[in-house]
FIZANU-841644 format. One record per residue (C-alpha): residue in three letters; x, y negated, z negated. Coordinates in Angstrom, 1 decimal. Example, Ala and Ser with C-alpha at 12.3 -4.5 7.8 and 13.67 -1.06 7.14 Angstrom:
BEGIN
("ALA"; (12.3; 4.5; -7.8)) ("SER"; (13.7; 1.1; -7.1)) 
END
This chain:
BEGIN
("MET"; (11.3; 31.0; 10.1)) ("ILE"; (9.9; 29.4; 13.3)) ("ALA"; (7.4; 31.6; 15.1)) ("LEU"; (7.5; 30.7; 18.8)) ("THR"; (5.2; 32.2; 21.4)) ("ASP"; (7.9; 33.0; 24.1)) ("GLU"; (9.9; 36.2; 23.8)) ("VAL"; (12.8; 34.4; 25.5)) ("PRO"; (14.5; 31.8; 23.2)) ("SER"; (13.2; 28.3; 23.7)) ("GLN"; (15.8; 25.7; 24.5)) ("ILE"; (15.8; 22.3; 22.8)) ("LEU"; (17.9; 19.4; 24.0)) ("LEU"; (19.1; 17.4; 21.0)) ("MET"; (20.5; 13.9; 21.6)) ("ALA"; (22.2; 12.7; 18.4)) ("PRO"; (25.4; 11.3; 17.0)) ("ASP"; (28.2; 13.9; 16.9)) ("LEU"; (28.2; 14.7; 13.2)) ("LEU"; (24.4; 14.7; 12.8)) ("GLY"; (23.9; 16.7; 16.0)) ("GLU"; (26.3; 19.4; 15.0)) ("SER"; (24.7; 19.7; 11.6)) ("LEU"; (21.2; 19.9; 13.0)) ("LYS"; (22.2; 22.4; 15.6)) ("SER"; (23.8; 24.7; 13.1)) ("GLN"; (20.9; 24.6; 10.7)) ("LEU"; (18.2; 25.1; 13.4)) ("ASN"; (20.0; 27.9; 15.2)) ("SER"; (20.7; 29.7; 11.9)) ("THR"; (17.0; 29.7; 10.8)) ("ALA"; (15.2; 30.3; 14.1)) ("GLU"; (15.8; 33.5; 16.1)) ("LYS"; (13.8; 32.3; 19.1)) ("LEU"; (15.2; 28.8; 19.2)) ("GLU"; (18.4; 27.6; 21.0)) ("VAL"; (19.6; 24.0; 20.4)) ("CYS"; (21.8; 22.3; 23.0)) ("LEU"; (23.7; 19.1; 22.5)) ("ASN"; (24.4; 18.6; 26.2)) ("SER"; (22.2; 18.9; 29.2)) ("LYS"; (24.9; 20.9; 30.9)) ("ASP"; (24.4; 23.7; 28.3)) ("LEU"; (20.8; 24.2; 29.3)) ("THR"; (20.0; 27.3; 31.4)) ("LYS"; (16.3; 26.3; 32.0)) ("HIS"; (14.0; 23.3; 31.5)) ("PRO"; (13.9; 22.5; 27.8)) ("SER"; (10.8; 23.1; 25.7)) ("LEU"; (11.4; 20.0; 23.6)) ("VAL"; (13.7; 17.0; 23.7)) ("ILE"; (14.8; 15.5; 20.3)) ("TRP"; (16.3; 12.1; 20.1)) ("ALA"; (17.8; 11.1; 16.7)) ("LEU"; (18.4; 7.4; 16.1)) ("GLU"; (20.8; 5.8; 13.7)) ("SER"; (19.1; 2.4; 13.7)) ("VAL"; (16.0; 0.8; 15.2)) ("GLU"; (17.1; -2.8; 15.7)) ("MET"; (16.0; -3.3; 19.3)) ("PRO"; (12.6; -1.7; 19.9)) ("SER"; (12.2; -3.0; 23.4)) ("THR"; (15.4; -1.3; 24.5)) ("ILE"; (14.3; 1.9; 22.7)) ("GLN"; (11.0; 1.9; 24.6)) ("ILE"; (12.8; 1.6; 27.9)) ("GLU"; (15.1; 4.5; 27.1)) ("LEU"; (12.1; 6.6; 25.9)) ("LYS"; (10.3; 6.0; 29.2)) ("LYS"; (13.4; 7.2; 31.1)) ("ILE"; (13.8; 10.3; 28.9)) ("GLN"; (10.1; 11.2; 29.2)) ("ASP"; (10.0; 10.8; 33.0)) ("TYR"; (13.2; 12.8; 33.5)) ("TRP"; (12.4; 15.7; 31.2)) ("SER"; (8.6; 15.9; 31.8)) ("PRO"; (6.6; 17.9; 30.9)) ("ALA"; (8.8; 18.6; 27.8)) ("PRO"; (7.5; 16.7; 24.7)) ("LEU"; (9.8; 14.2; 23.0)) ("LEU"; (10.5; 14.1; 19.3)) ("LEU"; (12.0; 10.9; 17.9)) ("LEU"; (13.9; 11.1; 14.6)) ("LEU"; (14.0; 7.8; 12.7)) ("PRO"; (16.3; 6.7; 9.9)) ("SER"; (15.0; 6.2; 6.3)) ("GLU"; (15.2; 2.4; 6.5)) ("ILE"; (13.3; 0.7; 9.3)) ("ARG"; (12.7; -2.9; 10.0)) ("LEU"; (9.5; -2.2; 12.0)) ("SER"; (5.9; -1.7; 11.0)) ("ASN"; (4.0; 1.5; 11.7)) ("PHE"; (2.1; -0.3; 14.5)) ("GLU"; (5.3; -1.1; 16.3)) ("ILE"; (6.7; 2.4; 15.8)) ("LEU"; (3.5; 4.1; 17.1)) ("GLN"; (3.8; 2.0; 20.3)) ("PHE"; (6.8; 4.2; 21.2)) ("GLY"; (4.2; 6.7; 22.4)) ("CYS"; (6.2; 9.9; 21.6)) ("SER"; (4.5; 13.2; 20.9)) ("GLY"; (6.5; 13.4; 17.7)) ("LEU"; (7.7; 10.7; 15.3)) ("LEU"; (9.5; 11.8; 12.1)) ("GLN"; (11.2; 9.5; 9.7)) ("ASP"; (14.1; 11.0; 7.7)) ("PRO"; (12.6; 14.5; 7.7)) ("ASP"; (13.8; 17.5; 5.6)) ("LEU"; (14.7; 20.7; 7.4)) ("LYS"; (11.3; 22.4; 6.6)) ("THR"; (9.3; 19.4; 8.0)) ("LEU"; (11.5; 19.3; 11.1)) ("LYS"; (11.0; 23.1; 11.8)) ("GLU"; (7.3; 22.8; 11.4)) ("SER"; (7.1; 19.8; 13.7)) ("ILE"; (9.2; 21.5; 16.3)) ("ASN"; (6.9; 24.5; 16.3)) ("THR"; (3.8; 22.2; 16.6)) ("LEU"; (5.2; 20.2; 19.5)) ("ILE"; (6.4; 23.2; 21.5)) ("ASN"; (2.9; 24.7; 21.2)) ("GLY"; (1.3; 21.5; 22.5)) ("GLY"; (0.5; 19.5; 19.4)) ("ARG"; (1.4; 16.1; 18.0)) ("VAL"; (3.2; 15.1; 14.8)) ("VAL"; (3.6; 11.6; 13.2)) ("ARG"; (5.1; 11.4; 9.7)) ("LEU"; (6.3; 8.0; 8.6)) ("LYS"; (7.4; 7.3; 5.1)) ("ASP"; (6.4; 4.3; 3.0)) ("SER"; (9.8; 2.7; 3.5)) ("VAL"; (8.7; 1.4; 6.9)) ("LEU"; (6.3; -0.9; 5.0)) ("LYS"; (9.0; -2.8; 3.1)) ("ASN"; (9.5; -6.4; 3.6)) ("THR"; (11.0; -7.1; 7.1)) ("SER"; (11.3; -10.8; 6.9)) ("ASN"; (14.6; -12.7; 6.6)) ("ASN"; (15.5; -13.1; 3.0)) ("GLN"; (17.0; -16.5; 3.7)) ("THR"; (13.8; -17.9; 5.2)) ("THR"; (12.4; -20.7; 3.1)) ("ILE"; (8.7; -20.6; 2.1)) ("GLY"; (6.5; -23.4; 1.1)) ("LEU"; (4.9; -24.0; -2.3)) ("GLY"; (1.5; -22.7; -1.1)) ("HIS"; (3.0; -19.5; 0.3)) ("TRP"; (4.9; -18.9; -2.9)) ("LEU"; (1.8; -19.5; -5.1)) ("LEU"; (-0.2; -17.1; -2.9)) ("ILE"; (2.4; -14.3; -3.1)) ("SER"; (3.0; -14.7; -6.8)) ("GLY"; (-0.8; -14.8; -7.6)) ("ILE"; (-1.6; -11.8; -5.4)) ("GLN"; (1.2; -9.8; -6.9)) ("GLN"; (0.0; -10.4; -10.4)) ("ILE"; (-3.6; -9.6; -9.5)) ("GLU"; (-2.7; -6.4; -7.7)) ("LYS"; (-0.6; -5.3; -10.7)) ("GLU"; (-3.5; -5.9; -13.1)) ("LEU"; (-6.0; -4.1; -10.8)) ("VAL"; (-3.8; -1.0; -10.8)) ("GLY"; (-3.7; -1.1; -14.6)) ("LEU"; (-7.4; -1.4; -14.9)) ("ASP"; (-8.0; 1.4; -12.4)) ("SER"; (-5.8; 3.7; -14.5)) ("ILE"; (-7.9; 2.9; -17.6)) ("LEU"; (-11.1; 3.5; -15.8)) ("ASN"; (-9.9; 7.0; -14.7)) ("ARG"; (-9.3; 8.1; -18.3)) ("ILE"; (-11.9; 10.6; -19.6)) ("ASN"; (-12.1; 9.1; -23.1)) ("THR"; (-12.9; 5.5; -22.0)) ("SER"; (-16.2; 4.4; -23.6)) ("ASP"; (-19.1; 3.0; -21.6)) ("ILE"; (-18.7; -0.5; -23.2)) ("ASN"; (-15.0; -0.6; -22.3)) ("LYS"; (-15.9; 0.5; -18.7)) ("LEU"; (-18.4; -2.4; -18.4)) ("LEU"; (-15.9; -4.9; -19.6)) ("ILE"; (-13.2; -3.5; -17.3)) ("GLN"; (-15.5; -3.6; -14.3)) ("ALA"; (-16.4; -7.2; -15.1)) ("ARG"; (-12.7; -8.0; -15.3)) ("ARG"; (-12.1; -6.3; -11.9)) ("ARG"; (-14.8; -8.4; -10.3)) ("GLU"; (-13.2; -11.5; -11.7)) ("LEU"; (-9.8; -10.5; -10.3)) ("LEU"; (-11.2; -9.7; -6.9)) ("ALA"; (-13.0; -13.1; -6.9)) ("SER"; (-9.7; -14.8; -7.9)) ("ARG"; (-7.9; -13.0; -5.1)) ("THR"; (-10.5; -14.2; -2.6)) ("LEU"; (-10.1; -17.8; -3.9)) ("LEU"; (-6.3; -17.6; -3.6)) ("TYR"; (-6.7; -16.6; 0.1)) ("PHE"; (-9.1; -19.5; 0.6)) ("VAL"; (-7.0; -22.2; -1.1)) ("TRP"; (-3.5; -21.2; -0.2)) ("GLY"; (-3.9; -18.8; 2.7)) ("GLY"; (-5.4; -20.7; 5.5)) ("GLN"; (-6.2; -19.3; 8.9)) ("ASN"; (-2.7; -18.4; 9.7)) ("PHE"; (-2.7; -15.7; 7.0)) ("ARG"; (-5.6; -13.7; 8.5)) ("THR"; (-5.2; -11.0; 11.0)) ("PRO"; (-7.4; -12.0; 14.0)) ("PHE"; (-7.9; -8.6; 15.6)) ("LEU"; (-8.0; -4.9; 15.5)) ("PHE"; (-6.6; -2.6; 12.8)) ("LYS"; (-3.2; -4.1; 12.1)) ("ASN"; (-2.8; -3.4; 8.4)) ("ASP"; (-0.6; -1.5; 6.0)) ("ASN"; (-1.0; 1.7; 7.8)) ("GLY"; (-0.6; 0.2; 11.2)) ("TYR"; (-4.2; -0.4; 12.0)) ("ILE"; (-6.8; 0.2; 9.4)) ("GLY"; (-7.3; -1.5; 6.0)) ("LYS"; (-8.8; -4.7; 4.8)) ("SER"; (-8.3; -8.0; 6.4)) ("LYS"; (-5.0; -9.2; 4.9)) ("PRO"; (-2.6; -12.1; 5.0)) ("ILE"; (0.2; -11.8; 7.5)) ("GLY"; (3.6; -11.7; 5.9)) ("LEU"; (2.2; -10.6; 2.5)) ("SER"; (1.2; -7.0; 3.0)) ("ASN"; (4.7; -5.9; 3.7)) ("GLN"; (5.7; -7.4; 0.3)) ("ILE"; (3.0; -6.5; -2.1)) ("ARG"; (1.6; -3.3; -0.8)) ("GLU"; (4.7; -1.4; 0.4)) ("ASN"; (4.1; 1.7; -1.6)) ("LEU"; (0.4; 2.3; -1.0)) ("TYR"; (0.2; 4.0; 2.4)) ("SER"; (2.1; 6.3; 4.7)) ("THR"; (1.2; 7.7; 8.1)) ("ASP"; (0.9; 11.5; 8.3)) ("ILE"; (-0.8; 12.9; 11.4)) ("HIS"; (-0.5; 16.6; 12.3)) ("LEU"; (-2.3; 17.9; 15.4)) ("LYS"; (-1.8; 21.5; 16.1)) ("GLU"; (-3.3; 21.0; 19.6)) ("ARG"; (-4.8; 18.1; 21.5)) ("SER"; (-8.3; 19.4; 22.0)) ("LYS"; (-11.4; 17.5; 20.8)) ("THR"; (-12.0; 20.2; 18.3)) ("ALA"; (-8.6; 19.8; 16.8)) ("ILE"; (-8.9; 16.0; 16.7)) ("TRP"; (-12.2; 16.2; 14.8)) ("HIS"; (-10.7; 18.8; 12.4)) ("THR"; (-7.8; 16.4; 11.7)) ("LEU"; (-10.2; 13.4; 11.1)) ("ARG"; (-12.4; 15.5; 8.8)) ("LYS"; (-9.4; 16.6; 6.8)) ("ARG"; (-8.2; 13.0; 6.3)) ("LEU"; (-11.6; 11.9; 5.2)) ("ASP"; (-11.9; 14.9; 2.8)) ("ASN"; (-8.6; 14.0; 1.3)) ("ALA"; (-9.7; 10.4; 0.8)) ("ILE"; (-12.9; 11.5; -0.9)) ("ASP"; (-11.1; 14.0; -3.2)) ("GLN"; (-9.2; 11.1; -4.8)) ("GLY"; (-12.4; 9.4; -6.1)) ("LEU"; (-13.8; 6.1; -5.2)) ("THR"; (-12.6; 2.6; -6.2)) ("ASN"; (-14.5; -0.4; -4.9)) ("ASN"; (-12.1; -3.1; -3.7)) ("THR"; (-14.6; -4.8; -1.3)) ("GLY"; (-15.4; -7.7; -3.7)) ("ARG"; (-19.2; -7.0; -3.5)) ("LEU"; (-21.6; -4.6; -5.2)) ("LEU"; (-22.1; -1.2; -3.6)) ("ALA"; (-25.1; 1.0; -4.3)) ("ILE"; (-23.0; 4.2; -4.3)) ("GLU"; (-21.3; 2.9; -7.5)) ("ALA"; (-24.5; 3.5; -9.4)) ("LEU"; (-24.2; 7.2; -8.9)) ("SER"; (-22.1; 9.2; -11.3)) ("LYS"; (-18.6; 10.2; -10.2)) ("VAL"; (-19.7; 13.7; -9.5)) ("ARG"; (-22.7; 12.7; -7.4)) ("GLN"; (-20.6; 10.2; -5.4)) ("LYS"; (-18.2; 12.9; -4.3)) ("GLU"; (-21.1; 15.3; -3.7)) ("LEU"; (-22.9; 12.8; -1.5)) ("LEU"; (-19.9; 11.9; 0.6)) ("SER"; (-18.9; 15.6; 1.0)) ("SER"; (-22.4; 16.6; 2.0)) ("ILE"; (-22.5; 13.8; 4.6)) ("ILE"; (-19.2; 15.0; 6.0)) ("ASN"; (-20.4; 18.6; 6.2)) ("GLN"; (-23.6; 17.6; 8.0)) ("LEU"; (-21.6; 15.4; 10.3)) ("ASN"; (-19.3; 18.3; 11.1)) ("GLU"; (-22.3; 20.4; 12.3)) ("ILE"; (-23.6; 17.5; 14.4)) ("ILE"; (-20.3; 16.9; 16.1)) ("LEU"; (-20.0; 20.6; 16.9)) ("LYS"; (-23.5; 20.7; 18.2)) ("LEU"; (-23.0; 17.6; 20.4)) ("GLN"; (-19.8; 19.0; 21.8)) ("GLU"; (-21.7; 22.0; 23.1)) ("GLY"; (-24.9; 20.1; 24.1)) ("ASP"; (-26.0; 17.8; 26.8)) ("LYS"; (-23.7; 14.7; 26.9)) ("ASP"; (-26.1; 12.6; 29.0)) ("ASN"; (-28.7; 12.3; 26.2)) ("LEU"; (-26.1; 11.6; 23.5)) ("ASP"; (-27.8; 8.5; 22.1)) ("LYS"; (-31.2; 10.2; 21.7)) ("GLU"; (-29.8; 13.4; 20.1)) ("TRP"; (-27.7; 11.2; 17.7)) ("LEU"; (-30.7; 9.3; 16.4)) ("ILE"; (-32.6; 12.5; 15.8)) ("LEU"; (-29.7; 14.4; 14.2)) ("GLN"; (-28.7; 11.4; 12.1)) ("HIS"; (-32.1; 11.3; 10.4)) ("GLU"; (-31.9; 15.0; 9.7)) ("LEU"; (-28.4; 14.5; 8.3)) ("LYS"; (-29.7; 12.1; 5.7)) ("ARG"; (-32.4; 14.5; 4.7)) ("GLU"; (-30.0; 17.4; 4.3)) ("SER"; (-27.5; 15.3; 2.4)) ("LEU"; (-30.1; 14.1; 0.0)) ("ARG"; (-31.3; 17.7; -0.5)) ("GLN"; (-27.8; 18.9; -1.2)) ("ILE"; (-27.0; 16.2; -3.8)) ("ALA"; (-30.4; 16.8; -5.5)) ("GLY"; (-30.0; 20.6; -5.7)) ("SER"; (-32.4; 23.1; -4.1)) ("TYR"; (-33.4; 24.7; -7.4)) ("VAL"; (-33.2; 21.8; -9.9)) ("ARG"; (-36.5; 20.9; -11.5)) ("LEU"; (-37.1; 17.9; -13.8)) ("PRO"; (-40.2; 16.7; -15.7)) ("LYS"; (-42.4; 14.2; -13.9)) ("GLU"; (-45.8; 13.0; -15.3)) ("GLY"; (-45.9; 16.1; -17.5)) ("ASP"; (-45.0; 18.7; -14.9)) ("LEU"; (-41.8; 20.2; -13.7)) ("LYS"; (-41.1; 19.0; -10.1)) ("SER"; (-38.4; 20.1; -7.6)) ("VAL"; (-35.9; 17.2; -7.4)) ("SER"; (-35.1; 17.7; -3.8)) ("GLU"; (-38.7; 17.9; -2.6)) ("GLU"; (-39.8; 14.9; -4.6)) ("LEU"; (-36.9; 12.8; -3.5)) ("LEU"; (-37.7; 13.5; 0.1)) ("LEU"; (-41.3; 12.4; -0.4)) ("MET"; (-40.3; 9.3; -2.3)) ("THR"; (-37.6; 8.1; 0.1)) ("ASP"; (-38.0; 6.8; 3.6)) ("LEU"; (-34.4; 7.3; 5.0)) ("ASN"; (-35.4; 5.4; 8.2)) ("ASP"; (-33.4; 2.3; 7.2)) ("ILE"; (-30.6; 1.3; 9.6)) ("ASP"; (-27.5; -0.8; 9.0)) ("GLU"; (-27.3; -3.6; 11.5)) ("GLU"; (-23.6; -3.9; 11.0)) ("LEU"; (-22.8; -0.4; 12.3)) ("PRO"; (-21.1; -0.6; 15.7)) ("ASP"; (-22.2; 1.3; 18.8)) ("PRO"; (-22.1; 5.0; 18.0)) ("TYR"; (-20.5; 5.7; 21.4)) ("LEU"; (-17.3; 4.3; 20.1)) ("MET"; (-16.9; 7.1; 17.6)) ("LEU"; (-18.8; 9.9; 19.4)) ("ASN"; (-17.7; 9.7; 23.0)) ("PRO"; (-14.0; 10.4; 22.4)) ("LEU"; (-14.8; 13.6; 20.5)) ("VAL"; (-17.8; 14.7; 22.6)) ("ALA"; (-16.9; 13.6; 26.2)) ("GLU"; (-13.1; 13.2; 25.6)) ("SER"; (-13.3; 9.6; 26.8)) ("PRO"; (-10.4; 7.3; 26.2)) ("VAL"; (-10.2; 5.0; 23.2)) ("GLN"; (-9.5; 1.3; 23.6)) ("VAL"; (-6.8; 0.0; 21.3)) ("GLU"; (-5.3; -3.5; 21.7)) ("GLY"; (-6.4; -3.6; 25.4)) ("LEU"; (-5.0; -0.1; 26.1)) ("LEU"; (-7.0; 2.9; 27.0)) ("LEU"; (-5.5; 5.8; 25.0)) ("PRO"; (-6.4; 9.5; 24.9)) ("PRO"; (-8.1; 10.5; 21.6)) ("ASP"; (-5.1; 12.6; 20.6)) ("ASP"; (-2.8; 9.5; 20.5)) ("PRO"; (-2.0; 8.5; 16.9)) ("ARG"; (-3.2; 5.0; 17.4)) ("ALA"; (-6.5; 6.2; 18.8)) ("LEU"; (-6.9; 8.7; 16.1)) ("ILE"; (-6.4; 6.1; 13.4)) ("GLN"; (-8.9; 3.8; 15.0)) ("LEU"; (-11.5; 6.7; 15.2)) ("GLU"; (-10.9; 7.3; 11.5)) ("THR"; (-11.8; 3.7; 10.9)) ("TYR"; (-15.1; 4.1; 12.7)) ("TYR"; (-16.0; 7.3; 10.9)) ("SER"; (-15.0; 6.0; 7.4)) ("ASN"; (-17.1; 2.9; 8.1)) ("TRP"; (-20.1; 5.0; 9.2)) ("LEU"; (-19.6; 7.3; 6.2)) ("ILE"; (-19.6; 4.5; 3.6)) ("ARG"; (-22.6; 2.6; 5.2)) ("THR"; (-24.6; 5.8; 5.5)) ("SER"; (-24.0; 6.7; 1.9)) ("GLU"; (-25.1; 3.2; 0.9)) ("LEU"; (-28.4; 3.6; 2.7)) ("ILE"; (-29.0; 7.0; 0.9)) ("SER"; (-27.9; 5.6; -2.5)) ("SER"; (-30.2; 2.6; -2.2)) ("ASP"; (-33.1; 5.0; -1.6)) ("ILE"; (-32.0; 7.1; -4.6)) ("LEU"; (-32.0; 3.9; -6.8)) ("GLY"; (-35.6; 3.2; -5.7)) ("ALA"; (-36.7; 6.7; -6.6)) ("CYS"; (-34.9; 6.5; -10.0)) ("GLY"; (-36.9; 3.3; -10.7)) ("GLU"; (-40.1; 5.3; -10.3)) ("TRP"; (-38.9; 8.5; -11.9)) ("PRO"; (-37.0; 7.7; -15.2)) ("GLU"; (-36.1; 11.4; -15.9)) ("LEU"; (-34.0; 11.3; -12.7)) ("ARG"; (-31.6; 8.7; -14.0)) ("GLN"; (-29.6; 10.9; -16.3)) ("TYR"; (-29.2; 13.5; -13.6)) ("LEU"; (-27.9; 11.3; -10.8)) ("LEU"; (-26.8; 7.9; -12.1)) ("ASN"; (-24.2; 6.5; -14.5)) ("ASN"; (-25.0; 6.6; -18.2)) ("ASN"; (-25.2; 2.8; -18.4)) ("LEU"; (-28.1; 2.8; -15.8)) ("VAL"; (-30.4; 5.0; -17.8)) ("SER"; (-31.7; 1.8; -19.3)) ("THR"; (-34.6; 0.3; -17.3)) ("ARG"; (-33.3; -3.2; -17.7)) ("GLU"; (-29.8; -2.3; -16.5)) ("LEU"; (-31.2; -0.4; -13.5)) ("GLU"; (-33.6; -3.2; -12.5)) ("ARG"; (-30.9; -5.8; -12.9)) ("LEU"; (-28.6; -3.8; -10.6)) ("ARG"; (-31.3; -3.4; -8.0)) ("ASN"; (-32.1; -7.1; -8.1)) ("LEU"; (-28.4; -7.9; -7.6)) ("LEU"; (-28.2; -5.5; -4.7)) ("ASN"; (-31.3; -6.9; -3.1)) ("ALA"; (-30.1; -10.5; -3.5)) ("GLU"; (-26.8; -9.7; -2.0)) ("ASN"; (-28.4; -7.8; 0.9)) ("ARG"; (-30.7; -10.8; 1.6)) ("TRP"; (-27.7; -13.2; 1.5)) ("GLN"; (-25.8; -10.9; 3.8)) ("ARG"; (-28.7; -10.5; 6.3)) ("MET"; (-29.9; -14.2; 6.3)) ("ILE"; (-26.7; -16.2; 5.9)) ("ARG"; (-23.5; -14.1; 6.2)) ("ARG"; (-24.5; -12.0; 9.2)) ("PRO"; (-25.5; -15.0; 11.5)) ("ILE"; (-22.2; -16.6; 10.7)) ("ASN"; (-20.3; -13.4; 11.4)) ("LEU"; (-22.1; -13.0; 14.7)) ("TYR"; (-21.3; -16.6; 15.7)) ("GLU"; (-17.7; -16.1; 14.8)) ("SER"; (-17.7; -12.7; 16.6)) ("LYS"; (-16.6; -10.9; 13.5)) ("ARG"; (-17.7; -7.5; 12.2)) ("LEU"; (-17.1; -6.1; 8.7)) ("PHE"; (-15.8; -2.6; 8.4)) ("TYR"; (-15.6; -0.5; 5.3)) ("THR"; (-12.4; 1.7; 5.2)) ("LEU"; (-11.8; 4.6; 2.9)) ("ARG"; (-8.1; 5.1; 2.2)) ("ASN"; (-6.5; 6.8; -0.8)) ("GLY"; (-9.8; 6.7; -2.7)) ("SER"; (-10.2; 2.9; -2.2)) ("ILE"; (-13.1; 1.3; -0.3)) ("GLU"; (-11.8; -1.9; 1.3)) ("ASN"; (-12.9; -4.5; 3.8)) ("LEU"; (-11.6; -4.8; 7.4)) ("VAL"; (-12.8; -7.8; 9.4)) ("ILE"; (-12.3; -7.3; 13.2)) ("THR"; (-13.1; -9.7; 16.0)) ("GLU"; (-15.2; -8.5; 18.9)) ("PRO"; (-17.8; -10.0; 21.3)) ("ARG"; (-21.3; -10.0; 19.6)) ("ASP"; (-23.2; -12.5; 21.8)) ("ASN"; (-26.0; -10.0; 22.6)) ("GLU"; (-26.7; -9.6; 18.9)) ("LEU"; (-26.5; -13.3; 18.3)) ("ARG"; (-29.3; -13.9; 20.9)) ("GLN"; (-31.5; -11.3; 19.1)) ("LEU"; (-31.5; -13.1; 15.8)) ("GLY"; (-34.7; -14.4; 14.2)) ("TRP"; (-35.5; -18.1; 13.9)) ("TRP"; (-34.0; -18.7; 10.4)) ("GLN"; (-30.8; -16.8; 11.3)) ("GLN"; (-30.4; -18.8; 14.5)) ("GLN"; (-30.7; -22.1; 12.4)) ("VAL"; (-27.8; -20.9; 10.2)) ("ALA"; (-25.7; -20.3; 13.3)) ("LEU"; (-26.8; -23.7; 14.7)) ("VAL"; (-25.6; -25.4; 11.4)) ("VAL"; (-22.2; -23.8; 11.8)) ("GLU"; (-22.0; -24.9; 15.4)) ("ALA"; (-23.1; -28.4; 14.4)) ("ARG"; (-20.4; -28.5; 11.7)) ("ASP"; (-17.8; -27.6; 14.3)) ("ALA"; (-19.0; -30.2; 16.7)) ("LEU"; (-19.2; -33.0; 14.1)) ("ALA"; (-15.9; -32.2; 12.3)) ("PRO"; (-13.6; -34.0; 14.8)) ("GLN"; (-15.8; -37.2; 14.7)) ("LEU"; (-15.9; -37.1; 10.9)) ("GLN"; (-12.2; -36.7; 10.8)) ("ALA"; (-11.7; -39.6; 13.1)) ("ILE"; (-14.1; -41.8; 11.1)) ("VAL"; (-12.4; -40.9; 7.8)) ("LYS"; (-9.0; -41.7; 9.4)) ("LYS"; (-10.2; -45.1; 10.6)) ("LEU"; (-11.7; -45.9; 7.2)) ("GLY"; (-8.4; -44.9; 5.6)) ("ASP"; (-6.5; -47.2; 7.9)) ("ILE"; (-8.8; -50.1; 7.2)) ("MET"; (-8.5; -49.5; 3.5)) ("VAL"; (-4.7; -49.5; 3.8)) ("ILE"; (-4.9; -52.9; 5.6)) ("VAL"; (-7.3; -54.4; 3.1)) ("LEU"; (-5.3; -53.2; 0.1)) ("THR"; (-1.9; -54.2; 1.4)) ("GLN"; (-2.5; -57.2; 3.6)) ("VAL"; (-5.5; -58.9; 1.8)) ("ILE"; (-5.8; -57.8; -1.8)) ("GLY"; (-2.0; -57.2; -2.2)) ("ARG"; (-1.1; -60.7; -0.8)) ("ALA"; (-3.8; -62.4; -2.9)) ("ILE"; (-2.5; -60.7; -6.1)) ("GLY"; (1.0; -61.8; -5.1)) ("LEU"; (0.0; -65.4; -4.6)) ("VAL"; (-1.9; -65.4; -8.0)) ("GLY"; (1.1; -63.9; -9.7)) ("ARG"; (3.4; -66.4; -8.1)) ("GLY"; (1.2; -69.3; -9.2)) ("ILE"; (1.1; -68.0; -12.8)) ("ALA"; (4.8; -67.7; -12.9)) ("GLN"; (5.4; -71.2; -11.6)) ("GLY"; (2.9; -72.6; -14.1)) ("MET"; (4.6; -70.8; -16.9)) ("GLY"; (8.0; -72.1; -15.7)) ("LYS"; (6.8; -75.7; -15.8)) ("SER"; (5.3; -75.3; -19.2)) ("LEU"; (8.5; -73.9; -20.6)) ("GLY"; (10.5; -76.7; -19.0)) ("ARG"; (8.4; -79.4; -20.6)) ("SER"; (8.7; -77.8; -24.0)) 
END
């Protein structure tokens, strides 16, 4: 039963085809005592509390947007709920551009009633099923050999990765099998990257912000492939009971908590320090960071917004300390040098926690919308934080910050475990109890971090790219976005500037080298055809004539 706040029945204007409209009206009126559904504006006795528009098809999105604008302007301030069919030839990004307070795709009666209640009370609802992610391209379109090889290869790799992940999640999987499976996963991820490089090309990469399987966030992906090979992975489900900054943060936290509860799978193609922790500790670390962040957000919302940057730096360091203390346990003691020591206190003494991640974007991007209620820039538009597109973008910022912060803490934990062997069985995976395995992992992480800092980062700065880590359905994935980074480029050290200079020189010399190669190729063609080819023809003709004379004499 819908519980509405007004004593007088709220009226809803329902615009739908005749049969569907009558059916919905009958069901809603019979289950809600304080709700009256009208199929015609002439039946309204007051301004409607909600306008519902049910569509049979979404073939012309531009026309739908024009009609939506007219409906919203005419019936303002009543919110608009758009009901979509089960099969849609649009991506989530295109659907969210409709800008309605409510978007429901093929809902059942219970979901529809809950959404109506939320919208009437000032909230937002977006629930789009996975079917919007199906292939929307023309089936008769001819694709090239490279495109077909890329699609086929990625499909096979994704299928095998899913099978390996299911084996890893089994409780009875031995440590040796886990090592072999993880090695196989790394091979498959490297193969996928190689396929993108060989057959993908630049046209297969999304150049800008957050257009992935869920509309915006996910790893950098090939255009035209994601709708075919990843159609059943994500759906959009956003439920805001109200549009306040507190409700927005509560929704973001709930989405992050749900992602953490599903466990972590590394699909970034690179080593992560958090993988060294046991599954239980991984979840504890991420949950403790989220809990501490929740307290910080609430404190910043009530505090002075002019000194946001200073307060954030201070509170962020305290967040790392408290998160480390929670994962260690306040009362846990382990032997160290013959004595029982408090794990939490010793870890705080052995770790620095002052390291920063240079790839983290400006914290204002994720803090200001929730603290000062400032708009969020998405695709050149300034959107309120309660807009679904803005909320998804904020989730990307917070998931990236969450993973990178956990990486810094995990790296410090690995350093402490190298000095305190008894700590390894308590915090790390069983295969890292061995000193050799732990040191090998640390060396690999250090080498990868040096490569990232000295080579990869200058190139990314010159190309105006930033790597984001996204957390979705228990999977950590890459998202490469394009944004101006000229100020960071000018602050690089001497060696890093030389790397950027080499890339610039390569771009500058590439046209000249291509022209030289083309000229040399033309010259070789002339030499082979006009000089050598004719000479061979003359020699062959002379031999043939000589053989003819010899045969004639005989």
